[in-house]
C-alpha positions as CSV (number, residue, x, y, z in Angstrom):
1,M,21.4,32.3,-26.1
2,G,18.8,34.9,-25.5
3,F,16.4,32.4,-23.9
4,Y,19.2,30.9,-21.8
5,N,20.3,34.3,-20.5
6,Q,16.7,35.2,-19.6
7,F,16.2,31.9,-17.9
8,Q,19.5,32.3,-15.9
9,K,18.5,35.8,-15.0
10,F,15.2,34.6,-13.7
11,I,16.8,31.8,-11.6
12,I,19.1,34.1,-9.8
13,S,16.4,36.8,-9.2
14,W,13.9,37.2,-6.3
15,R,11.1,36.1,-8.8
16,F,12.4,32.5,-8.8
17,A,12.7,32.5,-5.0
18,V,9.1,33.8,-4.6
19,L,7.8,31.3,-7.0
20,M,9.5,28.4,-5.3
21,L,8.5,29.5,-1.8
22,S,4.9,29.7,-3.0
23,V,5.1,26.2,-4.4
24,L,6.4,24.9,-1.2
25,F,3.8,26.8,0.9
26,F,0.8,25.6,-1.2
27,F,2.2,22.1,-1.3
28,T,2.4,22.1,2.5
29,L,-1.2,23.3,2.7
30,L,-2.3,20.5,0.4
31,M,-0.6,17.9,2.6
32,I,-2.3,19.3,5.7
33,L,-5.6,19.2,3.8
34,V,-5.1,15.6,2.8
35,I,-4.2,14.6,6.3
36,L,-7.2,16.4,8.0
37,L,-9.9,15.7,5.4
38,P,-12.4,13.1,6.5
39,T,-12.5,10.0,4.5
40,E,-16.2,9.1,4.8
41,S,-17.4,10.1,1.3
42,G,-16.8,12.2,-1.7
43,A,-14.3,11.9,-4.6
44,L,-11.8,14.4,-2.9
45,A,-12.0,12.4,0.4
46,A,-11.5,9.2,-1.5
47,F,-8.4,10.6,-3.2
48,A,-7.1,11.9,0.2
49,E,-7.6,8.4,1.7
50,D,-5.7,6.6,-1.1
51,F,-2.9,9.2,-1.0
52,K,-2.5,8.6,2.7
53,I,-2.4,4.8,2.2
54,W,0.3,5.2,-0.4
55,C,2.5,8.0,1.2
56,F,1.7,7.7,4.9
57,R,0.9,4.0,5.4
58,Y,-2.6,5.0,6.5
59,D,-4.8,2.1,7.9
60,P,-8.5,2.7,7.2
61,A,-9.5,0.0,9.5
62,T,-7.9,1.8,12.6
63,G,-7.6,5.3,11.3
64,T,-3.8,5.4,12.1
65,M,-0.9,6.3,9.9
66,E,2.8,6.3,10.2
67,W,3.5,9.8,11.6
68,S,7.3,9.5,10.9
69,Y,6.3,9.6,7.1
70,V,4.2,12.7,7.7
71,V,7.0,14.5,9.5
72,M,9.4,13.6,6.7
73,F,6.9,15.0,4.1
74,M,6.6,18.3,6.1
75,L,10.3,18.7,6.9
76,Q,11.3,18.6,3.2
77,P,9.6,21.8,2.1
78,L,10.6,23.5,5.4
79,L,14.3,22.6,4.8
80,I,14.1,23.7,1.1
81,G,12.4,26.9,2.0
82,T,15.0,27.7,4.6
83,V,17.8,27.3,2.0
84,I,15.9,29.6,-0.4
85,L,15.4,32.3,2.2
86,A,19.1,32.1,3.2
87,V,20.2,32.5,-0.4
88,W,17.8,35.2,-1.6
89,W,17.2,36.9,1.7
90,N,18.5,40.4,0.7
91,Q,16.6,40.4,-2.6
92,L,13.3,39.3,-0.9
93,R,13.6,41.9,1.8
94,Q,14.1,44.7,-0.7
95,V,11.2,43.6,-2.9
96,F,9.0,43.2,0.1
97,Q,9.7,46.7,1.2
98,M,9.6,48.4,-2.1
99,N,7.3,46.4,-4.4
100,R,5.0,44.1,-2.6
101,Q,2.4,44.0,-5.4
102,G,5.1,42.6,-7.7
103,L,5.1,39.4,-5.5
104,F,1.4,38.5,-6.4
105,P,1.9,37.1,-9.9
106,Y,4.6,34.8,-8.7
107,I,2.6,33.7,-5.6
108,G,-0.3,32.9,-7.9
109,G,2.1,31.0,-10.2
110,G,3.1,28.9,-7.3
111,F,-0.5,28.1,-6.5
112,M,-1.1,27.1,-10.1
113,V,1.9,24.9,-10.3
114,V,0.6,22.9,-7.2
115,L,-3.0,22.9,-8.6
116,V,-1.9,21.6,-12.0
117,A,0.4,19.0,-10.4
118,A,-2.4,17.7,-8.2
119,V,-4.8,17.5,-11.2
120,I,-2.2,15.6,-13.3
121,F,-1.5,13.2,-10.4
122,A,-5.2,12.5,-9.9
123,V,-5.7,11.9,-13.7
124,A,-2.6,9.9,-14.1
125,F,-3.0,7.7,-11.0
126,P,-6.8,7.2,-10.7
127,V,-7.8,5.3,-7.5
128,D,-10.4,2.6,-7.1
129,S,-12.3,4.3,-4.3
130,Q,-13.0,7.3,-6.6
131,A,-14.9,5.1,-9.0
132,S,-18.3,6.4,-9.6
133,Q,-19.7,3.2,-11.1
134,E,-21.9,0.9,-9.0
135,E,-19.8,-1.9,-7.7
136,L,-20.2,-5.2,-9.6
137,P,-21.7,-8.0,-7.6
138,F,-19.4,-10.9,-6.8
139,P,-19.8,-13.7,-9.4
140,A,-19.1,-16.5,-7.0
141,E,-20.1,-19.4,-9.2
142,Q,-18.4,-18.1,-12.3
143,L,-15.0,-17.5,-10.6
144,R,-15.0,-20.6,-8.4
145,T,-12.4,-23.2,-9.2
146,E,-11.6,-26.6,-7.7
147,F,-7.9,-27.2,-8.3
148,R,-6.0,-29.2,-5.8
149,A,-4.1,-26.9,-3.4
150,P,-0.4,-28.1,-3.5
151,D,0.8,-29.1,-0.1
152,F,3.8,-27.4,1.6
153,T,5.6,-27.5,4.9
154,L,7.3,-24.3,6.1
155,T,8.2,-22.5,9.3
156,D,6.2,-19.6,10.7
157,H,7.4,-16.4,12.5
158,R,6.8,-18.1,15.9
159,G,9.1,-21.0,15.0
160,Q,6.2,-23.4,14.5
161,T,6.1,-25.9,11.6
162,I,3.0,-25.3,9.4
163,R,1.8,-27.8,6.9
164,L,-1.1,-26.9,4.6
165,S,-2.6,-30.3,4.5
166,E,-3.0,-30.2,8.4
167,L,-5.3,-27.2,8.0
168,R,-8.1,-29.2,6.4
169,G,-11.5,-28.1,7.7
170,K,-10.5,-24.4,7.8
171,V,-10.5,-21.8,5.0
172,V,-6.9,-20.8,4.2
173,L,-5.7,-17.5,2.6
174,V,-2.4,-17.7,1.0
175,T,-0.4,-14.6,0.0
176,A,3.2,-13.6,-0.3
177,V,5.3,-10.6,0.8
178,Y,8.9,-9.9,2.0
179,A,10.1,-8.0,5.0
180,S,12.2,-5.3,3.3
181,C,9.5,-4.5,0.7
182,G,8.5,-0.8,0.8
183,H,6.1,-0.6,-2.1
184,T,3.3,-3.1,-2.8
185,C,3.8,-5.5,0.2
186,P,2.6,-2.9,2.7
187,L,-0.5,-2.5,0.5
188,I,-1.1,-6.2,0.5
189,L,-0.9,-6.4,4.3
190,Q,-3.1,-3.3,4.8
191,Q,-5.8,-4.7,2.4
192,A,-5.7,-8.0,4.4
193,K,-6.1,-6.1,7.6
194,R,-9.2,-4.3,6.3
195,V,-10.6,-7.6,5.2
196,F,-10.0,-9.2,8.6
197,A,-11.6,-6.3,10.3
198,R,-14.9,-7.1,8.6
199,L,-14.9,-10.7,9.9
200,T,-16.5,-11.7,13.1
201,E,-14.4,-13.4,15.9
202,A,-16.4,-16.6,15.1
203,E,-15.4,-16.4,11.4
204,K,-11.7,-15.7,12.3
205,Q,-11.8,-19.0,14.2
206,Q,-12.4,-20.8,10.9
207,L,-9.6,-19.0,9.0
208,K,-5.9,-19.5,8.6
209,V,-3.7,-16.9,6.9
210,L,-0.4,-18.1,5.4
211,V,1.9,-15.3,4.3
212,I,4.8,-16.8,2.4
213,S,8.2,-15.0,2.2
214,L,9.3,-13.9,-1.2
215,D,12.9,-13.5,0.1
216,P,13.6,-16.6,2.2
217,E,17.4,-16.0,2.0
218,N,16.9,-12.9,4.2
219,D,13.5,-13.3,5.9
220,S,14.3,-15.3,9.1
221,P,11.5,-16.2,11.6
222,E,12.8,-13.4,13.8
223,I,12.6,-10.8,11.0
224,L,9.1,-12.0,10.1
225,Q,8.1,-11.7,13.7
226,M,9.1,-8.0,13.6
227,L,7.1,-7.6,10.4
228,A,4.0,-9.2,11.9
229,T,4.3,-7.0,15.0
230,N,4.9,-3.8,13.1
231,Q,2.0,-4.5,10.8
232,Q,-0.2,-5.5,13.8
233,L,-0.8,-8.8,12.1
234,D,0.3,-11.1,14.9
235,A,-3.0,-12.8,15.5
236,P,-3.0,-16.6,16.3
237,Y,-4.6,-17.4,12.9
238,I,-2.0,-15.5,10.9
239,H,1.4,-17.2,10.0
240,F,4.3,-15.6,8.2
241,L,6.2,-18.4,6.6
242,T,9.8,-18.9,5.6
243,G,12.3,-21.8,5.5
244,D,15.1,-23.0,3.2
245,P,14.9,-21.3,-0.2
246,E,14.2,-24.5,-2.2
247,P,10.9,-25.4,-0.4
248,V,9.8,-21.8,-0.2
249,N,10.4,-21.2,-3.8
250,R,8.7,-24.4,-4.8
251,A,5.6,-23.5,-2.8
252,L,5.5,-20.0,-4.5
253,D,5.9,-21.6,-7.9
254,N,3.1,-24.1,-7.2
255,Y,0.8,-21.3,-6.5
256,S,1.9,-19.3,-9.6
257,I,3.1,-16.4,-7.6
258,S,5.6,-14.8,-10.1
259,R,8.5,-12.8,-8.9
260,Q,11.8,-11.5,-10.1
261,K,14.7,-10.2,-7.9
262,D,17.0,-7.4,-9.1
263,P,20.5,-8.7,-8.2
264,E,21.8,-5.1,-7.8
265,T,19.2,-3.6,-5.6
266,G,17.6,-6.7,-4.0
267,V,14.2,-5.3,-5.0
268,I,11.7,-8.1,-5.9
269,S,9.0,-7.4,-8.5
270,H,6.1,-9.8,-7.8
271,A,2.5,-10.7,-8.3
272,N,0.1,-9.3,-5.7
273,L,-2.2,-12.2,-5.0
274,F,-4.6,-13.5,-2.4
275,I,-5.4,-17.2,-3.0
276,L,-8.3,-18.8,-1.1
277,V,-8.3,-22.5,-0.3
278,D,-11.6,-24.0,0.8
279,K,-12.2,-26.4,3.7
280,A,-11.7,-29.3,1.4
281,G,-8.3,-28.3,0.3
282,R,-9.1,-26.8,-3.1
283,V,-8.1,-23.6,-4.6
284,A,-11.4,-21.6,-4.8
285,Y,-10.6,-18.1,-5.7
286,R,-7.7,-15.8,-6.6
287,F,-7.8,-12.0,-6.0
288,S,-5.5,-9.0,-6.3
289,L,-5.2,-5.5,-5.0
290,G,-7.9,-2.9,-5.5
291,Q,-11.2,-1.8,-3.8
292,Q,-13.4,-4.1,-5.8
293,Q,-11.0,-7.0,-5.3
294,E,-11.0,-6.3,-1.6
295,N,-14.7,-6.3,-1.4
296,W,-14.9,-9.5,-3.4
297,L,-12.2,-11.1,-1.2
298,T,-14.3,-10.3,1.9
299,T,-17.4,-11.8,0.4
300,A,-15.5,-14.9,-0.8
301,L,-14.0,-15.5,2.6
302,K,-17.4,-15.3,4.3
303,L,-18.9,-17.6,1.7
304,L,-16.2,-20.2,2.2
305,I,-16.2,-19.9,6.0
306,H,-19.9,-20.6,6.1
307,E,-19.8,-23.5,3.7
308,P,-20.4,-26.8,5.4
309,V,-17.3,-28.8,6.2
310,N,-16.8,-31.7,3.7
311,T,-13.3,-32.9,4.1
312,S,-14.1,-36.2,2.5
313,T,-13.8,-34.6,-0.9
314,S,-10.5,-33.1,0.0
315,T,-7.8,-33.6,-2.7
316,L,-4.9,-33.0,-0.4
């Protein structure tokens, strides 16, 4: 009971209020540093870039982010701080007038809480761009496969019918997301955008991107059109695909894109894949999320795009 009484006494005192206000203050400073820090080089800059990608939907290709997310992050400590000031105002005013030096240990404690939390986050969630090792070269021959790419016919976000076998002679990138996904799907689309930004206009002319819906029951062409527009992925060579659940799910199964839907929340756990089909209709490579995977995906796309067209060997 002694510890409980001491803890309760601490919670209702000005000391707790100063500690919490300090945590909120230094957390806000850290967020401002993350937002303003250049992302050109350095481990800290790399951490800041990946943090912005995860929390603020930052797009390294354009340097833009969702400012509504930034405002939400900044408003939360402001609102909490306002409540703390309202509840502990009289105590805080008295201690500020009579014992300012007594504030310093708790201000320092707030700084240490934020510092330790940032270190734990960096250690527990290491980011690819912080890797100090030299990037491995892309093992094109070792990873190359020649499996037949299963055909499918679906409807894109513009209402057009898209059949894979009719894209022979072009390189096809197949991936899968769903419109209401707020976790890994934006990362998939952002990685794809960064890869496309590294291609020339001539190379994009030789590419088709097919993004299959993981939630065909809810993802209508109109909803996918909104997704394409919001993600700035409405280029002519990109097609967000949906249709009746049976053919959509068959296409996902044929490409081994695993997924599982939570019946209560509607959240779909799924594989994060980029599948490349060469000009002859063969599955050439499979990639996932991550900096090295992103670089290899870019390299593989360019290799396949510049391969000679040889549709006579197509297995479609």
